[in-house]
Structures are given as structure tokens and as C-alpha cells.
VOGU-3710 file (C-alpha; in Angstrom, 3 decimals, decimal comma):
1> maqkpsflrr> -14,893/34,053/44,863  -13,167/32,208/42,294  -16,208/30,965/39,488  -16,590/26,926/39,832  -14,728/25,305/36,301  -17,377/24,079/34,084  -18,659/20,573/33,715  -16,664/20,136/30,591  -13,367/21,475/31,670  -13,949/19,735/34,919
11> lfggiwrtia> -14,441/16,128/32,745  -11,581/16,480/30,458  -9,308/17,667/33,012  -10,459/14,133/34,801  -10,044/12,259/31,699  -6,484/13,806/31,233  -5,171/13,311/34,782  -6,761/9,651/34,516  -4,382/9,268/31,008  -1,164/10,751/33,002
21> llyalvllvl> -1,569/8,327/35,690  -1,916/5,366/33,532  0,902/6,788/31,261  3,278/6,868/34,546  1,980/3,445/36,255  2,705/1,733/32,701  6,440/3,303/32,433  6,671/2,527/36,155  6,072/-1,039/35,085  8,067/-1,303/32,008
31> llivpagiyl> 11,246/0,191/34,157  10,782/-2,588/36,427  10,364/-5,333/33,160  12,526/-4,410/31,260  15,441/-5,009/33,240  14,304/-8,038/34,728  13,583/-9,551/31,724  17,298/-8,855/30,119  18,942/-9,991/32,935  16,191/-13,356/32,879
41> affsgpqvsv> 17,147/-13,509/29,047  20,859/-13,244/29,069  22,499/-14,011/32,754  19,991/-16,783/33,801  19,190/-20,233/32,711  22,043/-23,720/32,671  24,648/-23,563/31,764  25,061/-25,061/28,063  28,301/-27,255/27,728  29,668/-29,001/24,299
51> pqgsalvwap> 29,152/-32,657/24,128  31,464/-34,661/22,429  31,637/-35,979/19,533  28,353/-33,953/18,572  26,921/-32,117/15,478  26,729/-28,001/14,965  23,419/-27,807/14,319  24,227/-24,562/11,955  20,293/-22,761/11,610  19,704/-19,871/10,163
61> vgdlveqdsr> 16,188/-18,045/11,261  14,857/-15,376/9,349  16,583/-12,678/7,710  20,154/-12,387/7,427  21,492/-9,198/8,850  24,993/-7,712/9,622  24,098/-6,388/13,160  21,210/-7,007/16,035  18,534/-4,513/15,379  16,467/-5,953/18,211
71> gvgnvlgavf> 17,693/-3,567/20,675  15,936/-2,693/24,159  13,439/-0,895/22,581  12,614/-3,763/20,447  12,558/-5,939/23,053  10,008/-4,479/24,712  8,047/-3,782/21,308  8,022/-7,468/21,405  5,241/-7,820/23,984  2,950/-6,155/21,554
81> sepqrqsvvr> 3,863/-8,099/18,694  5,390/-10,734/17,015  9,341/-10,432/17,219  11,230/-10,104/14,150  13,305/-13,085/13,333  16,981/-12,651/11,889  20,298/-13,775/11,907  23,797/-12,027/12,388  25,684/-13,096/9,628  28,933/-12,482/11,994
91> dlvesldrar> 27,798/-14,892/14,102  27,026/-17,445/11,926  30,199/-17,405/10,311  32,070/-17,009/13,799  30,223/-20,165/15,043  31,294/-22,385/11,715  35,191/-20,645/12,560  35,401/-21,728/15,890  33,899/-25,492/15,608  36,499/-25,932/12,201
101> dddrielafl> 39,247/-26,310/15,359  37,058/-27,504/18,016  37,410/-31,045/18,792  34,571/-31,993/20,529  32,277/-31,157/17,067  32,475/-34,350/14,423  30,825/-32,519/12,047  28,456/-29,295/11,058  24,762/-30,087/9,832  23,261/-27,200/7,997
111> kldelgaaqp> 19,174/-27,063/8,832  18,106/-24,480/6,448  14,442/-24,509/6,195  14,061/-21,342/8,303  16,287/-18,829/6,365  14,545/-15,874/5,127  15,838/-13,113/2,763  19,483/-13,078/1,863  20,991/-10,952/-0,634  23,555/-12,568/-2,351
121> gqvqdliaai> 26,562/-11,149/-1,118  26,023/-12,165/2,208  24,957/-15,296/1,381  28,963/-15,898/-0,077  30,358/-14,900/3,273  28,614/-17,763/4,455  29,348/-19,934/1,979  33,127/-19,127/2,391  32,888/-20,106/6,014  31,534/-23,606/4,986
131> drfkqsgkpv> 34,109/-23,764/2,993  36,207/-23,512/5,550  35,031/-25,853/7,987  35,013/-28,477/5,423  39,039/-27,840/5,090  39,101/-29,109/8,417  38,533/-32,442/6,884  34,909/-32,330/9,044  32,030/-33,681/7,242  28,660/-30,850/6,419
141> vawspsydqs> 25,160/-32,184/5,888  22,782/-29,925/5,120  18,680/-30,705/5,227  15,736/-28,864/3,909  12,231/-29,939/3,368  12,900/-27,483/0,488  15,360/-25,644/-0,979  14,850/-21,447/-2,621  17,438/-20,051/-4,468  19,574/-18,913/-1,152
151> qyalashadt> 19,252/-22,197/0,921  20,401/-24,078/-2,290  23,328/-21,758/-2,704  24,363/-22,646/0,793  23,179/-26,576/0,826  25,160/-26,896/-2,899  28,500/-26,340/-0,333  27,682/-29,611/1,933  29,341/-33,299/1,009  25,953/-34,606/1,700
161> iyldplgfvf> 22,426/-32,869/0,861  18,975/-34,661/1,972  15,857/-33,624/0,043  12,123/-34,028/1,706  10,294/-36,519/-0,679  7,178/-33,812/-1,366  10,461/-30,787/-1,304  11,649/-29,437/-4,693  14,626/-27,077/-5,250  13,509/-23,952/-7,082
171> mpgygvyrny> 16,238/-21,353/-8,091  14,304/-18,757/-10,445  17,304/-16,538/-10,963  17,491/-12,705/-9,816  14,895/-10,300/-10,640  13,817/-6,289/-10,578  10,356/-5,822/-10,005  8,959/-2,650/-8,961  6,074/-0,726/-9,001  5,274/2,301/-10,989
181> ykealdklgv> 2,894/4,967/-9,763  2,720/7,492/-12,037  -0,913/7,250/-13,327  -1,807/6,612/-9,378  -0,180/9,652/-8,481  -1,468/11,838/-11,638  -5,675/10,216/-10,321  -4,332/11,823/-7,031  -3,279/14,812/-8,391  0,213/14,328/-6,212
191> tinvfrvgey> 3,242/16,229/-7,762  6,548/14,315/-7,643  9,032/16,704/-8,689  12,160/14,772/-9,341  15,761/16,310/-10,149  18,633/14,616/-11,401  21,890/13,999/-12,936  23,079/10,821/-15,094  21,614/8,049/-18,276  20,951/5,337/-15,228
201> ksyvepfirn> 18,572/7,354/-12,862  15,837/4,588/-12,375  15,771/5,238/-8,486  13,070/7,781/-9,721  11,587/6,226/-12,477  8,252/5,045/-10,206  7,412/7,897/-9,484  7,679/9,389/-12,914  6,557/6,478/-14,992  4,549/3,855/-15,581
211> dmspearaan> 7,178/1,658/-16,785  11,206/0,557/-16,566  12,856/2,560/-19,111  15,189/0,902/-21,901  17,989/2,166/-20,399  17,439/1,077/-16,826  16,281/-2,187/-18,392  19,680/-2,560/-19,984  21,544/-2,140/-17,002  19,907/-3,942/-14,309
221> qawmsslwrt> 20,527/-7,100/-16,543  23,517/-6,525/-16,900  24,187/-6,658/-13,021  21,978/-9,204/-12,576  23,736/-11,554/-14,980  26,946/-11,018/-13,414  25,171/-12,016/-10,213  23,300/-14,810/-11,861  27,129/-15,895/-13,566  28,253/-15,899/-9,844
231> yresisatrd> 25,871/-17,736/-8,703  26,031/-20,851/-11,231  29,755/-21,244/-11,050  29,083/-21,309/-7,062  26,888/-23,998/-7,273  28,552/-26,192/-9,169  31,764/-25,589/-8,232  31,625/-28,561/-5,424  29,286/-30,121/-7,179  29,204/-33,222/-9,922
241> ysaedvsayi> 27,131/-30,889/-12,757  28,365/-27,561/-14,267  26,745/-24,094/-14,774  25,414/-24,855/-17,924  23,516/-27,463/-16,380  22,305/-25,488/-13,997  20,919/-23,460/-16,557  19,345/-26,461/-18,247  17,614/-27,764/-14,929  15,903/-24,618/-14,763
251> edfadtleam> 14,613/-23,524/-18,317  13,239/-26,953/-18,578  11,881/-27,187/-15,326  8,487/-27,136/-16,130  8,792/-29,877/-19,364  10,450/-32,143/-16,701  8,283/-31,934/-13,819  5,553/-32,613/-16,294  7,196/-35,606/-17,431  8,047/-36,810/-13,722
261> dgnaarmale> 4,166/-36,280/-12,679  4,994/-33,517/-10,662  7,792/-35,473/-8,350  10,375/-32,319/-8,076  12,391/-34,147/-5,671  13,498/-37,118/-7,999  13,909/-34,483/-10,375  16,152/-32,852/-8,223  17,744/-35,940/-7,490  17,994/-37,239/-10,927
271> aglvdtvaal> 19,719/-33,811/-11,904  22,287/-34,554/-9,306  20,938/-30,884/-6,984  21,165/-33,467/-4,065  22,526/-36,497/-3,014  19,538/-38,390/-0,886  15,749/-37,750/-1,102  14,649/-38,823/2,744  12,150/-37,802/5,235  13,071/-36,234/8,517
281> pdvreamrer> 12,933/-38,993/10,590  15,428/-40,556/8,285  17,722/-37,948/8,376  17,849/-37,781/12,263  18,279/-41,747/12,596  20,996/-41,351/9,685  22,766/-38,833/12,327  22,380/-40,665/15,151  24,779/-43,550/13,518  26,946/-40,929/12,941
291> vgsddahgsf> 27,512/-38,737/16,413  25,305/-40,955/18,385  21,621/-40,070/20,531  20,785/-37,367/22,354  17,768/-38,162/24,977  17,543/-34,518/25,916  16,466/-33,528/22,178  15,292/-36,863/21,355  17,552/-36,956/18,211  21,057/-37,380/17,217
301> sqinqadyla> 23,890/-35,707/19,619  23,709/-31,843/18,864  24,794/-28,434/19,963  22,935/-25,360/17,385  25,345/-22,503/17,166  23,751/-19,731/18,944  24,481/-22,228/22,099  27,930/-23,296/20,665  28,751/-19,810/20,515  27,370/-18,772/24,463
311> atdteqtapr> 29,343/-22,207/25,819  32,765/-21,048/23,934  33,203/-17,743/24,755  34,862/-18,091/27,789  37,125/-21,074/25,904  38,564/-17,890/23,274  42,357/-17,475/24,027  43,082/-13,636/25,436  44,449/-10,936/23,152  48,013/-10,574/23,668
321> tdnrvalvvi> 48,220/-6,803/24,140  44,965/-4,073/24,268  44,943/-3,302/20,852  41,672/-3,086/19,072  39,875/-3,397/16,071  37,238/-1,193/15,915  33,594/-2,353/14,402  30,994/0,036/13,070  28,058/-1,445/11,429  26,181/1,120/8,672
331> egaivdgesv> 22,966/-1,039/7,701  19,907/-0,490/5,838  19,233/3,286/4,901  21,123/6,213/5,481  19,264/8,753/6,882  20,060/12,281/9,087  20,355/12,266/12,801  20,038/9,060/15,086  19,619/5,133/14,119  16,757/4,154/14,472
341> adsaggetia> 15,696/0,114/13,439  16,736/-1,220/9,440  18,348/2,235/9,493  21,984/4,292/9,844  21,795/7,365/11,389  24,387/9,934/10,019  25,044/11,402/13,574  25,031/7,974/14,780  28,041/6,461/13,255  29,442/9,521/12,523
351> rliadarrde> 29,758/9,518/16,407  30,920/6,110/16,720  33,455/6,616/14,316  34,995/9,263/16,118  34,727/7,719/19,408  36,582/4,766/17,944  39,067/7,268/16,480  39,491/9,064/20,134  40,580/5,527/21,893  44,016/4,910/22,031
361> hvaslllrvn> 43,449/1,076/22,156  41,502/0,866/18,594  44,898/0,762/15,850  42,311/0,487/13,050  38,476/0,729/11,864  36,455/-2,050/9,984  33,663/-0,923/8,435  30,737/-3,326/7,938  28,220/-1,718/5,078  25,145/-2,878/4,082
371> spggsvtase> 23,322/-0,332/2,779  21,525/1,096/-0,299  22,005/4,802/0,330  20,031/7,598/1,236  20,849/11,162/2,755  23,564/12,972/1,043  23,702/15,292/3,877  24,447/11,887/6,506  26,414/9,940/3,852  28,894/13,134/3,901
381> rirreiartr> 28,913/13,514/7,297  30,194/9,941/7,882  32,613/10,281/4,990  34,421/13,259/6,966  34,739/11,445/9,832  36,385/8,447/8,050  38,799/10,939/6,225  39,501/12,188/9,534  40,063/8,536/10,751  42,738/7,693/8,457
391> aagkpvvvsm> 44,560/11,593/9,135  44,945/10,492/12,762  47,388/7,635/11,586  44,399/5,104/11,976  43,827/2,635/8,932  39,844/1,915/7,941  39,014/-0,539/5,776  35,298/-1,122/4,529  33,809/-4,680/3,869  30,884/-4,586/1,733
401> agvaasggyw> 27,790/-6,864/2,587  25,038/-7,627/0,178  25,130/-3,835/-0,975  27,226/-0,711/-0,775  25,368/1,262/-3,292  24,875/4,864/-3,711  25,439/6,457/-0,805  26,263/3,182/0,541  29,337/3,570/-1,646  29,767/7,306/-0,693
411> vsmnadqiwa> 30,770/6,505/2,733  32,869/3,581/1,630  35,299/5,176/-0,891  37,737/7,009/1,470  38,706/3,746/3,157  42,177/2,444/2,877  40,991/-0,748/1,346  37,334/-1,633/0,060  36,603/-5,020/0,189  33,560/-6,845/-1,401
421> qpstitgsig> 32,110/-10,204/-2,113  31,664/-10,511/-6,345  27,547/-10,619/-5,789  27,875/-7,290/-4,072  25,567/-4,423/-5,336  27,817/-1,863/-5,547  28,609/1,811/-7,586  25,142/3,782/-8,423  27,087/7,319/-8,535  24,840/9,220/-8,826
431> ifgivptide> 22,148/11,701/-6,919  18,510/12,815/-7,481  16,252/15,177/-5,536  12,800/14,751/-4,971  9,878/17,164/-4,083  6,266/15,936/-3,655  3,654/18,698/-3,668  0,055/18,489/-3,202  -1,440/21,434/-3,830  -3,966/20,059/-6,530
441> plnelgihtd> -5,818/17,366/-3,705  -5,708/19,980/-1,264  -7,613/22,564/-3,994  -9,865/19,395/-4,676  -10,549/19,698/-1,567  -11,734/23,018/-1,658  -8,329/24,075/0,714  -6,189/26,759/-0,741  -3,139/28,259/0,110  -2,269/31,862/-0,250
451> gvgttplsgl> -0,251/34,722/1,126  2,692/36,898/1,373  6,349/37,187/1,742  8,954/39,650/1,920  10,958/38,379/-0,887  10,397/36,107/-3,846  12,018/33,243/-1,638  9,718/33,041/0,446  7,195/30,208/0,425  8,934/28,904/-2,159
461> mridrplset> 9,492/25,213/-0,552  5,934/24,678/0,810  4,532/21,400/-0,526  1,373/22,965/-0,820  2,127/24,983/-3,368  3,583/24,225/-7,400  7,171/24,509/-7,544  7,869/27,899/-9,507  10,919/27,881/-11,557  12,851/29,693/-9,375
471> artifqtgve> 12,590/26,418/-6,851  12,989/24,449/-9,462  16,583/25,946/-11,015  17,253/25,935/-7,298  16,752/22,102/-6,782  18,734/21,397/-10,189  21,673/23,521/-9,549  21,673/21,976/-5,903  21,684/18,126/-7,443  24,413/18,859/-9,992
481> rgydtfvghv> 26,288/20,613/-7,268  26,208/17,339/-5,776  26,762/15,270/-7,923  29,923/16,591/-9,308  31,385/16,370/-5,621  30,048/12,858/-5,704  32,211/12,320/-8,447  35,010/14,284/-7,538  35,214/12,469/-4,492  35,183/9,232/-5,828
491> adarnmeesa> 38,233/10,219/-8,165  40,298/11,719/-5,127  39,396/8,417/-3,008  40,256/5,912/-5,635  42,821/7,914/-7,614  40,906/7,899/-10,841  40,854/10,419/-13,163  37,197/12,348/-13,120  36,642/11,825/-16,303  37,052/7,862/-16,194
501> vrriaggrvw> 34,592/8,099/-13,113  32,152/9,555/-15,142  31,781/6,828/-17,647  31,051/4,363/-14,949  28,663/6,718/-12,822  25,664/8,435/-13,720  23,799/6,013/-11,188  24,563/2,957/-13,203  24,753/-0,292/-10,513  28,021/-2,923/-10,654
511> sgadaerlgl> 28,324/-6,172/-9,221  31,627/-6,394/-6,751  33,120/-8,820/-9,532  32,630/-6,058/-12,091  33,470/-2,939/-9,112  36,651/-4,501/-8,577  38,229/-4,895/-12,765  36,686/-0,869/-12,594  38,736/-0,055/-9,736  36,035/1,235/-7,762
521> idslggfvda> 36,948/-1,214/-5,059  40,502/-3,345/-3,885  39,504/-7,103/-3,172  36,961/-9,532/-3,750  36,106/-11,449/-0,032  34,508/-11,090/3,059  34,022/-10,243/6,125  37,286/-12,224/7,458  39,144/-11,107/5,092  38,325/-7,809/5,369
531> rdaaakladl> 39,090/-7,903/9,085  42,388/-9,524/8,655  43,703/-6,716/6,399  42,480/-4,111/9,379  44,376/-5,767/11,255  47,218/-5,801/8,897  47,362/-2,426/8,187  47,423/-1,761/11,742  50,707/-3,948/12,020  48,753/-6,436/14,793
541> epgdyalqpm> 49,418/-10,399/14,147  46,821/-12,891/14,975  46,565/-13,228/18,507  47,526/-9,824/19,087  44,415/-7,831/19,061  40,245/-8,012/20,108  37,213/-7,453/17,641  35,708/-4,092/19,223  31,731/-3,683/18,045  30,849/-0,222/18,621
551> qppadwrtlv> 27,233/0,473/19,768  25,549/3,597/20,541  24,850/3,504/24,671  21,210/2,051/25,288  20,197/5,099/27,094  16,016/5,851/27,476  15,980/8,238/23,926  17,402/5,388/22,385  14,789/2,794/23,865  11,869/4,882/23,034
561> rqflsahtea> 13,194/5,457/19,334  13,617/2,012/18,418  9,873/1,068/20,105  8,412/3,811/17,992  10,121/3,246/14,966  9,915/-0,628/15,025  6,133/-0,398/16,024  4,508/3,095/15,050  4,004/2,015/11,599  2,357/-1,582/12,460
571> awmpawlsgl> -0,031/0,042/14,875  -2,217/1,923/12,512  -1,105/0,027/9,412  -2,868/-4,243/8,922  -0,459/-6,762/8,279  -1,928/-7,334/5,467  -2,003/-3,749/3,866  1,436/-3,752/4,677  2,171/-6,528/2,611  0,354/-5,065/-0,223
581> vddealawlr> 2,496/-1,384/-0,253  5,807/-3,474/0,954  7,233/-2,063/-2,082  11,062/-0,454/-1,708  10,591/3,030/-3,444  7,296/2,942/-1,804  8,644/2,620/1,664  11,692/4,845/1,127  9,102/7,679/0,104  7,058/7,079/3,224
591> tgltdphhry> 10,232/7,300/5,735  13,820/8,204/4,090  12,715/12,139/3,330  15,126/13,293/5,869  17,685/15,014/3,923  17,330/18,648/5,030  18,503/19,802/1,106  16,663/17,370/-0,525  19,534/15,710/-2,322  19,367/11,383/-1,953
601> ahcfcrvssa> 22,395/9,215/-3,020  19,993/6,280/-3,301  19,699/2,436/-4,914  16,564/0,685/-5,426  18,716/-2,397/-6,243  17,135/-5,056/-4,235  16,905/-8,290/-6,053  14,054/-10,359/-5,792  12,696/-13,711/-6,916  9,467/-15,359/-6,264
611> dagiaalsrq> 11,626/-18,437/-3,898  10,340/-16,804/-0,602  7,155/-17,025/-1,554  7,850/-20,581/-2,919  9,435/-21,681/0,241  6,638/-20,223/2,523  4,165/-22,364/0,774  6,305/-25,515/0,835  6,455/-24,973/4,691  2,416/-24,884/4,843
621> rse> 2,455/-28,103/2,859  4,957/-29,698/5,497  3,397/-28,861/8,566
//
């Protein structure tokens, strides 16, 4: 007779079966809800039409991105947390380009108050679209309760700029401010073993210093000054003031504001930065006089850019041929394996490029790169697929967005043509290795590591043991070899002498304007320019082709990866704590160490300013 299981075994067995049953029920419900939700979101609801004589309300919401990262997994995750707010640059550009020649659209109304993070290079793409719209002779009007730096860059190209009486225009300039962790790591006993090559090695400084090195300070100042010069020239190009007037407004901001008793709106008006100070109801009334009323909105006759794109999709002329220009987006840190939200997986991107190469209808490939780099192994995987695509006879063109540096440049360099905006952040040709070891904290806890191996290399790479000199030699040699490979690839791809590449490499960051002068890119321009170049290289005329975005299939594995990548951290880290540790270097240390050889081409070159916080405060005051 079999022995009856113990009480504890029956108890835990029952708990496990209950958990398994609940999991199966939740999965079943989700499998039913997700398809229904997708159908309702995209295929239901009233048909949208474009009112005759209306205004296109062009309203970026959230952060600017190059492709929508809110896949099925993240739509599912929105059930449990607030969805990520973002606007796709390509959609914003397309809406203005379509409306330019649409007789039903009388003007563009730029509603800029909800624009979030925007990199300078991306903003320049949007400015180019605004300028193309204006060339049609149609007016552009901008409104926001206040303007931060990115918002004002867009508004400055409008014909009329409105500002709320309680608002302000605040342009703090660009800055690179980072947290430095050496002292904290020393107190914790964590050793960050760093291996690097080159003079400009600021990407590893947060882990080995308590401040910015003089070399990094000088290099950062150089490329940020280039970006700031471009910004001042851009906002003064269509306004009645000079770049020097912009500098004077900023340098005297506090004194002038005090002299005007804190009236920042009047200060902006007298400086010529805005045309009219008016509350939103007055702005709406002014718009009614120009385009008429819309009873449904209780405002002026209008259609927002998302509805406009949906309404005009079926009106677009079909291409005369079956030819395609394939579009592959590389956005976020480059990591080994498959892509998840906010990262570009080497395997995923390489597979999309290979699919485009094998597609007989694809005549050329357009890469949109918005990445600070990451894994050397993954970057090289992507570069090789690009080289194979060119060898197969299909032209490849790269369009750099906000940043295409380090690994982002690695994946770009073999293209037939590289396009970037003057304010694109690029270059950073350098490699580093990083291996954290935690033997000291473990020793403090009374946990000790010991053992035996068959060779001197056994156990060499364990993070619970200090790195030996043999291990250090292996890592340093690998990093130096990787750097030489990077420099050699750039020299071959850009038809430059290797010595010339080394003079501008070493991890140094460049603006797009400087990169063109140095030969690292071919031309200055945005996404539309690069798209047209990709078509021209394939001998395609306008109207002969369609743009074909390449996306990985949304199977159940993709769904799970998206859901976990977007929401696992939120489940264990409170929002307030996440904000405290929202540092680029620390975030990368948590999630970016994926390279099997511990070699990275990553640029911590995100520019920052105080404008986002100021804008958030402004929104709170106006609500």
C-alpha cells in the first residue's frame, strides 16, 4: 500500500496547482482580450473625414521616437500600468507633407504643450517639415502655455507664435551632467574593472571617477557648442532677431525678469520671441475667424494629425511599380539577441536586413539609426548584414536621427550614403570593456569563493572573484583588438587613411555638422532626404515605389518579451525610486551588459537641460 503524502506536501501541491490554474485562466483571458482590443483600437469607430477649410492640429505627445515601441506586449501591459506617451517622427513629418498639398487644409496649428523629450537632430527633421509646409503658402500658427527649448525650436518656424499670459520661453542651452559612482562603489566594495583605448574615454568615467575629466569636459564642450550654434541660427532664421540676440536674452534672463516684476510672457514678447500674448480661449477665437467653427469640438474647424493620416491613407496614389524601399529602424541601445522595447537586438535587426535583401521587390534599403550603440558583437552582426546587402547589389542609405554614435556609427559606416542633421550626435569611435566584480561585498557577508580547476583559465571570469592579471591581459588585449578593428572598418568604409581616422577617433563625439566636414558622413539632411537618396540610388523615380517598414513578426514570444521588458522593472521598483536612479550610465549598467565578449561601443552622450522640469511645473501651474 502506497504511503500517503505528508500534509505539507499536499498543502504545497495544492497551492502550486491553484497557481497553475490561475495562470492558465489569466493567459486564456488575455488571448481573448488582446485580439479583440487590437480590432477595436484599429478597425472600429466612426470613419474620419477631413473638413473642408480646416486647420491641421499638429500636436506631438510625449517623447519623440523613430518607431512605435508600444507593441502588442506593451498594449497588454497598459492594462497594468500607464501607457508610454510617444510620437513617431516619421508620422509627424508625413502629416505635414500630405497637408501641404491638400486643398482642404487651410493652415497648420502647432499645439506643442505636450511634447516631451526630443533630441536636437529629431527636432531638426520636424523643422524641415514645417518649412516645407510653409512653402505651399499656407500659414503656420504655434501655441503653448510655455515653451521649453525643443518646443520653441519648432514654434520659431511658425508665422505666428502665441504665448499664455502666465507663460514663458526658457532656453537653458545644452548640458551633459552625469552621476559619478566611484566613491559609492568603493564604499560598497564593488570593483568595476574597466578596459579602454583612446584619449576620449568618458563613457567609463562614472564608474572610475567622482567628476568629469578635463579631456571629457573639453570634448563635450566642443560638440555641445556646435549644437548650440546650430540651435541659435535655426530659431533666428525666420524671426526678426539674430543669434546674438538669443544669447543676450538667455544671459540676461534673471536680471530682465526681475526688472519686469516676473512677467516672463511680456519679457518674451518684447524680445520678439513671440508675437501675441493671449489666453487659449482668445487663441481659439482667432482661429475661428480664420477657419470657422467646429461644433463637435466646441472650437475652430480642425483635424489632428493622427486622424488626418488615417483619413488620407486610402487617398494616397498607388506606386506605378511593385518596387519598394525597405525601412529598418535601429533605435535604442544595441544588445545581443532579440529586440525588446527601447533596444535594438542584433539578431532581430540582422534578420530584418536579410529579409529585405532576399525580397525581390525591395530595390534599396534605408536604415534609420537612433542609437548610442552598445554591444560590439551585435553591432558587428548588423554591419555584416549591411555589407552583404550592398554586395548583393542593393543600395543602402543611412539616415541618422538624434544620435548615431559609437555602436550606432559602427552599424552605419558601411552604407553607400550616410545622412545626418547638423545637430545629430555621432562619432564616438571607441571601445571599452567593463567587468564588475563583487568578491569584497560577498566577503563582508561571510560568503567566500574557493575551488579548483584543470587549467589556469578555469574560473577566470567569475564575478565573485577578483580579476587576475591574466584576466586583465585578456580583456585589455581584446579591447585593443576591437578598437583597431573599428578604426580599420571606418577607414575602409569611408575611404580614409587609417591615421586620419585615428586622429578623430579615440571615443570623441562629433556633431553632424562637424562629422560632414571630417568625412564621417556624406550629406546633411533629414529622413526625407535620405529616403529620396535611397530611391535615386536604385534608379527609382517619385511615384515608382512604396516605403516598406520592416517589422519583426508579432508572435507569442515577442509578446512576452515586450511585456516583460516594459513592465518587470516597474513591478519591483517604485516610480519615485526609478526617478532617483534614472541616470544613463546606471541604467545601462543594469540592462546593457549583454555582449558575450564584454566589449562595448556605447556613447553616454545624451544632452540634457532643465527645460523638461520647467515645462512640467508650468503645466501644473496652468491646470
